C-alpha positions as CSV (number, residue, x, y, z in Angstrom):
1,M,0.0,0.0,0.0
2,K,2.8,2.4,1.0
3,N,4.7,1.4,-2.2
4,N,1.8,2.5,-4.3
5,K,1.8,6.0,-2.8
6,L,5.4,6.4,-3.5
7,I,5.1,5.4,-7.1
8,K,2.1,7.6,-7.7
9,Y,3.9,10.6,-6.2
10,I,7.0,10.0,-8.4
11,F,4.8,9.5,-11.5
12,D,2.8,12.7,-10.7
13,S,6.0,14.6,-10.1
14,Y,7.3,13.5,-13.4
15,Q,4.1,14.6,-15.1
16,E,4.2,18.1,-13.4
17,L,7.9,18.5,-14.5
18,K,6.9,18.0,-18.1
19,K,4.7,21.1,-17.9
20,V,7.4,23.4,-16.6
21,T,8.6,26.1,-19.0
22,W,12.4,25.9,-18.5
23,P,14.4,29.1,-19.1
24,T,16.6,29.3,-22.2
25,R,20.4,29.4,-21.9
26,K,20.4,33.2,-22.6
27,Q,17.6,33.9,-20.0
28,L,19.4,31.7,-17.4
29,I,22.8,33.6,-17.9
30,R,21.0,37.0,-17.8
31,D,19.1,36.2,-14.6
32,T,22.3,34.8,-13.0
33,L,24.1,38.0,-13.7
34,I,21.3,40.0,-12.4
35,V,21.5,38.1,-9.0
36,I,25.3,38.4,-8.9
37,V,25.3,42.2,-9.6
38,S,22.5,42.9,-7.2
39,S,24.1,40.8,-4.5
40,T,27.4,42.6,-5.0
41,I,25.8,46.0,-4.8
42,A,23.8,45.1,-1.7
43,T,26.9,43.8,-0.1
44,A,28.8,46.9,-0.8
45,I,26.0,49.1,0.7
46,F,25.8,47.1,3.8
47,A,29.5,47.1,4.1
48,L,29.6,50.9,3.9
49,V,26.7,51.4,6.3
50,D,28.5,48.9,8.8
51,L,31.8,50.9,8.4
52,G,29.9,54.2,8.9
53,L,28.1,53.1,11.9
54,S,31.2,51.4,13.4
55,S,33.2,54.7,13.0
56,A,30.4,56.7,14.5
57,L,30.2,54.3,17.4
58,Q,34.0,54.5,17.9
59,Y,33.8,58.3,17.8
60,F,31.0,58.6,20.3
61,V,32.8,56.0,22.7
62,S,36.1,58.0,22.4
63,L,34.3,61.2,23.5
64,K,33.2,59.7,26.7
65,G,36.7,58.8,27.6
């Protein structure tokens, strides 16, 4: 009984995968580059904010003494 459920699940999954519209190589490369560039930009922004806040905190701590 359990075996039939597993076989049905695998068969149904295979049937669904046949309906998927897969991206072309060109689309895949373009989308990958978009993710890499946007991740790099976000990382740079967060690094600059972190550096600025760290410097501000060190400045305020040095004022106290």
